[in-house]
C-alpha positions in Angstrom: 100.4 87.3 79.1 96.9 86.1 78.5 95.6 82.8 79.7 95.8 81.4 76.1 99.5 82.2 76.0 100.1 80.3 79.2 98.1 77.4 77.8 100.2 77.4 74.6 103.4 77.4 76.7 102.0 74.5 78.8 101.2 72.5 75.7 104.6 73.3 74.1 106.5 72.1 77.2 104.0 69.3 77.9 103.1 70.7 81.3 100.0 69.2 82.8 97.1 71.4 83.8 93.4 70.7 84.4 90.8 71.9 81.9 89.2 74.4 84.3 92.5 75.7 85.7 92.8 79.4 86.2 95.4 81.5 84.5 97.3 81.8 87.8 97.4 78.0 88.2 98.6 77.4 84.7 101.2 80.1 85.0 102.5 78.6 88.3 102.7 75.1 86.7 104.6 76.4 83.7 107.0 78.5 85.7 107.7 75.6 88.1 108.4 73.3 85.1 110.7 75.9 83.5 112.7 76.3 86.8 112.9 72.6 87.3 114.1 72.1 83.8 116.7 74.9 84.5 115.4 77.1 81.7 114.6 79.9 84.2 116.2 81.0 87.4 114.7 80.2 90.8 114.4 83.9 91.5 111.7 84.1 88.8 109.5 82.0 91.1 110.1 84.2 94.1 109.1 87.3 92.1 106.0 85.6 90.6 104.8 84.1 93.8 105.2 87.3 95.9 102.4 88.9 94.1 102.3 91.7 91.8 101.5 94.4 94.3 104.6 93.5 96.4 106.8 93.5 93.3 105.4 96.9 92.3 106.0 98.3 95.8 109.6 97.1 95.9 110.2 98.6 92.4 108.7 101.9 93.5 110.9 101.9 96.6 113.9 101.1 94.5 113.1 104.0 92.1 112.6 106.4 95.0 115.9 105.4 96.6 117.7 105.9 93.3 116.0 109.3 92.9 117.0 110.4 96.4 120.6 109.3 95.8 120.7 111.3 92.5 119.3 114.3 94.3 121.9 114.0 97.0 124.7 113.6 94.4 123.5 116.6 92.5 123.4 118.7 95.7 127.0 117.7 96.5 128.1 118.6 92.9 126.3 121.9 93.1 128.1 122.7 96.4 131.4 121.7 94.9 130.8 123.9 91.9 129.8 126.9 94.0 133.0 126.4 96.1 135.2 126.3 93.0 133.4 129.4 91.6 134.0 131.2 94.9 137.7 130.2 94.9 138.0 131.3 91.3 136.4 134.7 92.0 138.6 135.2 95.0 141.7 134.5 93.1 140.6 136.8 90.3 139.8 139.6 92.8 143.2 139.3 94.3 144.7 139.3 90.8 142.6 142.3 89.7 143.5 144.2 92.9 147.2 143.4 92.3 146.9 144.4 88.6 145.0 147.5 89.4 147.6 148.5 92.1 150.5 147.8 89.8 148.8 149.8 87.0 148.3 152.7 89.3 151.9 152.5 90.5 153.2 152.4 87.0 151.1 155.4 85.9 152.2 157.5 88.9 155.8 156.7 88.3 155.6 157.3 84.6 155.2 161.0 85.1 157.9 161.4 87.6 
């Protein structure tokens, strides 16, 4: 939000600010008023007062953690899929071998 937006909010909620106040000062006053009036959660102040760079760093860390978890989950699913595929192929090889053996046996006995 621009400084004019914060000034408009301050006027709307009748929040005092001095004429030469910076955007950050007006923003802080407005947010404190909104929290004290229970229109915003106290956690909003914590986020706003930590500084943008800290919030961005935390958000980046959160995204990286989520990405790592997804990659881990995907690797596990791939391993499970490969194991199921190996089991399926093994069971089909046994079935194929049994079928092949039974077919050979039947063909040999057919001519006897």
